C-alpha positions in Angstrom: 10.3 -20.5 3.4 12.9 -19.1 1.0 13.3 -19.4 -2.7 15.4 -17.7 -5.4 13.7 -16.2 -8.5 14.9 -14.3 -11.5 13.4 -10.9 -12.5 14.8 -9.4 -15.7 18.0 -11.3 -15.2 18.4 -10.2 -11.5 18.4 -13.0 -8.9 15.9 -12.2 -6.2 15.5 -14.0 -2.8 11.8 -14.4 -1.7 11.2 -15.2 1.9 7.9 -15.7 3.7 8.0 -14.5 7.2 5.8 -14.7 10.3 5.9 -11.8 12.8 4.4 -12.1 16.3 2.2 -9.4 17.6 1.2 -8.5 21.1 -2.1 -10.4 20.6 -2.1 -14.1 21.5 -2.7 -16.2 18.4 -2.1 -13.4 15.9 0.9 -13.6 13.7 1.4 -11.3 10.6 2.5 -12.7 7.3 5.2 -10.7 5.5 6.6 -11.1 2.0 10.3 -10.3 1.8 12.1 -9.9 -1.5 15.6 -8.6 -2.0 18.4 -8.9 -4.6 20.5 -12.0 -3.9 23.6 -9.9 -4.0 22.4 -7.3 -1.4 24.7 -7.8 1.6 24.6 -4.3 3.2 21.3 -3.1 4.4 20.5 0.7 4.7 17.4 2.8 5.4 17.7 4.2 1.8 17.3 0.7 0.4 14.6 -0.8 2.7 10.9 -0.5 2.1 7.9 -1.6 4.2 4.6 -1.8 2.3 1.0 -1.9 3.6 -2.2 -2.6 1.6 -5.7 -1.1 1.3 -9.0 -1.9 2.9 -10.1 -4.8 0.8 -7.2 -6.7 -0.7 -3.9 -8.0 0.7 -0.4 -6.9 -0.1 0.0 -10.0 -2.3 -3.1 -9.2 -4.3 -2.1 -5.5 -4.8 1.7 -5.7 -5.0 2.8 -9.1 -6.0 0.8 -10.5 -8.9 3.4 -11.1 -11.6 1.8 -9.7 -14.7 4.1 -10.3 -17.6 6.4 -12.1 -15.2 6.9 -9.1 -12.8 5.1 -7.7 -9.8 5.6 -4.3 -8.1 7.6 -5.9 -5.4 9.7 -7.8 -8.0 10.4 -4.5 -9.7 11.6 -2.8 -6.5 13.7 -5.8 -5.5 15.3 -6.0 -9.0 16.0 -2.2 -8.6 18.1 -3.0 -5.6 15.7 -2.7 -2.7 14.8 -5.0 0.1 11.0 -5.0 0.4 8.8 -6.2 3.2 5.1 -6.3 2.4 2.8 -7.1 5.3 -0.7 -8.3 5.6 -2.5 -6.6 8.4 -4.3 -9.2 10.6 -7.5 -10.3 8.9 -6.0 -10.0 5.5 -4.1 -12.3 3.1 -2.0 -15.0 4.9 -2.0 -13.3 8.3 -4.1 -14.7 11.2 -7.7 -13.7 11.5 -9.2 -12.1 14.6 -11.7 -14.4 16.3 -14.6 -12.3 15.1 -13.7 -13.2 11.5 -14.0 -16.9 12.3 -17.6 -16.4 13.5 -20.7 -15.3 11.6 -20.2 -11.7 10.6 -23.4 -10.5 12.2 -22.3 -11.6 15.6 -19.7 -8.8 16.0 -19.0 -5.2 15.4 -16.6 -4.1 12.6 -13.1 -5.4 13.2 -9.6 -4.4 12.2 -9.9 -0.6 12.3 -7.2 1.8 11.4 -5.7 1.7 14.9 -5.1 -2.0 14.4 -3.5 -1.4 11.0 -1.2 1.3 12.4 -0.2 -1.1 15.2 0.5 -4.0 12.9 2.6 -1.7 10.6 4.6 -0.6 13.6 5.2 -4.2 14.7 6.6 -5.0 11.3 8.7 -1.9 11.0 10.2 -2.7 14.4 10.9 -6.2 13.3 12.7 -5.0 10.2 14.7 -2.4 12.2 15.9 -5.1 14.6 16.5 -7.7 11.9 18.7 -5.5 9.8 20.2 -3.3 12.6 18.6 -0.1 11.1 17.3 3.1 12.6 14.8 3.9 9.8 13.0 2.4 6.8 11.0 3.8 3.9 7.2 3.2 3.9 4.7 2.8 1.1 0.9 2.5 1.4 -2.1 2.8 -0.9 -5.7 3.8 -0.2 -6.5 2.8 3.4 -2.9 1.7 3.6 -2.0 5.3 2.8 -3.9 6.3 5.9 -2.1 3.6 7.9 1.3 4.7 6.6 0.6 8.4 7.0 -0.7 8.0 10.5 2.2 5.8 11.5 4.7 8.2 10.0 3.1 11.3 11.7 3.7 9.6 15.0 7.1 7.9 14.3 9.1 10.3 12.1 12.2 9.0 13.8 11.7 5.5 12.2 10.8 6.6 8.6 13.3 7.7 6.0 10.7 8.5 3.2 7.0 8.1 2.7 5.2 7.2 -0.5 1.4 7.2 -0.8 -0.8 6.0 -3.6 -4.4 7.4 -3.6 -4.5 7.9 0.2 -7.9 8.5 1.9 -8.8 12.0 3.1 -11.8 14.0 4.3 -14.8 13.9 2.0 -18.1 15.7 1.9 -19.4 13.2 -0.7 -20.2 9.5 -0.4 -17.2 7.2 -0.6 -17.8 4.3 -2.9 -16.4 1.5 -0.7 -19.1 2.4 1.9 -22.4 1.2 0.3 -24.4 2.1 3.4 -26.4 0.0 5.8 -25.5 -1.9 9.0 -21.8 -2.9 9.2 -21.0 -6.4 10.5 -17.6 -7.6 11.6 -16.6 -8.4 8.0 -18.0 -8.7 4.5 -17.7 -10.9 1.5 -16.3 -9.4 -1.7 -17.3 -11.0 -5.0 -13.8 -11.0 -6.6 -14.7 -12.5 -9.9 -17.6 -10.2 -10.4 -15.7 -7.0 -9.6 -14.3 -6.3 -13.1 -17.4 -4.4 -14.3 -17.4 -2.1 -11.4 -13.6 -1.5 -11.8 -13.9 -0.7 -15.5 -17.0 1.5 -14.9 -14.9 4.0 -12.9 -13.0 4.8 -16.2 -14.5 6.8 -19.0 -16.2 4.6 -21.6 -13.6 5.3 -24.2 -10.8 4.0 -22.0 -12.4 0.8 -20.6 -11.4 -1.7 -23.4 -7.7 -1.1 -23.0 -7.4 -0.3 -19.3 -6.6 -3.9 -18.1 -4.6 -6.0 -20.5 -6.1 -9.3 -21.7 -5.8 -12.0 -19.1 -4.7 -9.8 -16.3 -8.0 -9.7 -14.4 -8.3 -13.5 -14.4 -4.7 -13.8 -13.2 -5.3 -11.3 -10.5 -8.6 -12.9 -9.4 -7.0 -16.4 -9.1 -4.1 -14.9 -7.1 -6.4 -12.9 -4.8 -8.8 -15.7 -4.0 -5.8 -18.0 -3.2 -4.8 -15.4 -0.5 -7.6 -16.7 1.8 -8.1 -20.5 1.5 -11.1 -20.2 3.9 -13.0 -18.4 1.3 -12.2 -20.9 -1.4 -13.5 -23.7 0.8 -16.7 -22.0 2.0 -17.5 -19.1 -0.3 -16.0 -19.8 -3.7 -15.1 -16.7 -5.8 -15.7 -14.4 -2.7 -13.1 -13.0 -0.3 -13.5 -12.0 3.4 -12.6 -8.4 4.1 -12.9 -6.7 7.5 -15.3 -3.8 8.0 -13.2 -1.8 10.4 -11.8 0.5 7.7 -15.4 1.3 6.5 -16.5 2.1 10.0 -13.6 4.5 10.2 -14.9 6.2 7.0 -18.1 6.9 8.9 -16.3 7.9 12.1 -13.6 10.1 10.5 -13.5 10.9 6.8 -17.2 11.6 6.2 -17.7 13.8 9.2 -14.7 16.1 8.7 -12.6 14.4 11.5 -9.0 13.8 10.7 -7.6 10.5 11.8 -4.1 12.0 11.9 -2.4 15.3 11.3 -0.4 15.4 8.0 1.4 18.5 9.3 3.1 16.2 11.8 4.9 14.3 9.0 8.5 15.5 8.9 10.0 13.3 6.2 10.0 13.5 2.4 6.6 12.5 0.9 5.6 11.3 -2.6 1.8 11.3 -3.4 0.8 9.4 -6.6 -2.7 9.7 -8.0 -4.6 8.3 -11.0 -6.6 10.5 -13.3 -9.7 8.4 -13.2 -9.7 7.6 -9.5 -13.3 8.0 -8.2 -12.6 6.3 -4.9 -10.1 9.1 -4.0 -11.0 12.0 -6.3 -8.3 14.4 -7.2 -9.6 17.2 -4.9 -9.2 14.9 -1.9 -5.7 14.0 -2.7 -4.8 17.7 -3.3 -6.3 18.7 0.0 -4.1 16.1 1.8 -1.1 17.2 -0.2 -1.6 20.8 0.8 -1.5 19.8 4.5 1.9 18.1 4.3 3.4 21.5 5.3 6.3 20.2 7.4 7.7 17.6 5.0 11.2 18.6 3.9 9.9 18.3 0.4 6.8 16.8 -1.2 6.2 15.6 -4.7 3.0 15.0 -6.7 2.8 12.5 -9.6 -0.5 12.2 -11.6 -0.9 9.1 -13.7 -3.0 9.6 -16.8 -5.6 7.0 -17.8 -5.6 5.3 -14.4 -8.1 4.3 -11.8 -7.8 3.6 -8.1 -6.3 0.2 -9.0 -3.6 1.6 -11.3 -1.1 -0.9 -9.9 -3.1 -3.6 -11.8 -3.5 -1.7 -15.0 -1.7 -0.9 -18.3 0.0 2.2 -16.8 1.3 0.5 -13.7 5.0 0.9 -14.7 4.5 4.7 -14.5 3.8 4.2 -10.8 6.6 1.7 -10.3 9.1 4.2 -11.9 7.8 7.2 -9.9 8.1 5.3 -6.6 11.5 3.9 -7.5 12.8 7.4 -8.6 11.5 9.0 -5.4 13.3 6.4 -3.2 16.4 6.5 -5.4 17.0 10.2 -5.3 19.2 11.9 -2.7 17.7 15.3 -2.6 17.3 18.3 -0.3 15.8 21.7 -1.2 18.5 24.3 -1.9 19.4 27.0 0.6 22.1 29.6 0.7 24.1 27.2 2.8 23.9 24.1 0.5 23.5 25.7 -2.9 27.3 25.5 -3.5 27.1 21.7 -3.1 24.4 21.2 -5.8 24.9 20.9 -9.5 22.5 20.7 -12.4 23.8 17.2 -13.3 23.4 15.9 -9.8 19.8 17.1 -9.7 19.0 15.2 -12.8 20.7 11.9 -12.2 19.6 9.6 -9.4 22.4 8.4 -7.1 
């Protein structure tokens, strides 16, 4: 399906795509938005996005607060964006285990599956547009998926942007509430606001999420899985594979991937009030990106783990856009003569 929408005066094409996987019966849903006038496709202007452990790409990246979502913003800025739902999330197909009672199966859709699904969509985009590389974005668990994929496929990634990515922790991780893990869990979407606000200091809670945004987000999020609306109103299915991986990797000091194997430019964005990925975890990951040509840290004040849905979301939008926009390489004796102060300040 394709439709044209207007974002701040820019005409944007919105396509809904289905991408086959190597698993019979499993197709991935992908949101594709791009400027209507974009006719030449390049690695520098193509982004593939992957979501976190609980909510789909639509829920995190495409709710049009004040008439504009994160994907809308990037498309209006001249990018072609592909945002995939890993199997088991959003409008993608569910594994058979998610169509059965949760207690009948072990946790499904682990990080290995997320990395494979991201790779499937990257390859689809490369073939569709005749490209050699794309840029990649991921948040939270999606940051692990994106980081791991890049560490193993540097030849297919132009730049990597991460928002609050997971890392090793010697403290409990809030998303894992303990106990036995079934194949999937139910998330009480409409009851999640109090927990969300509680992660911010008391003085910042009243203004963190603009009026009406939570309700708009909840409606959009629940509509991502019609099964839930028919059987478990106000609750959403989410796979438990990412939580099992917390127990198998992050909480026992075991790296899922080696950040030092990433050899492309990296942006890491973090929110001041993020208790799901505390600042020391993000800093530890950042320090291990030792082989990236360059790496950039952006800290967003007065922001939680869900900063993309909060009052300061535009600071993230702008940081990500500027990182993808900028043509930059660290100066050396060989290239210093080609640099100028003005060029360093102005995005190309």
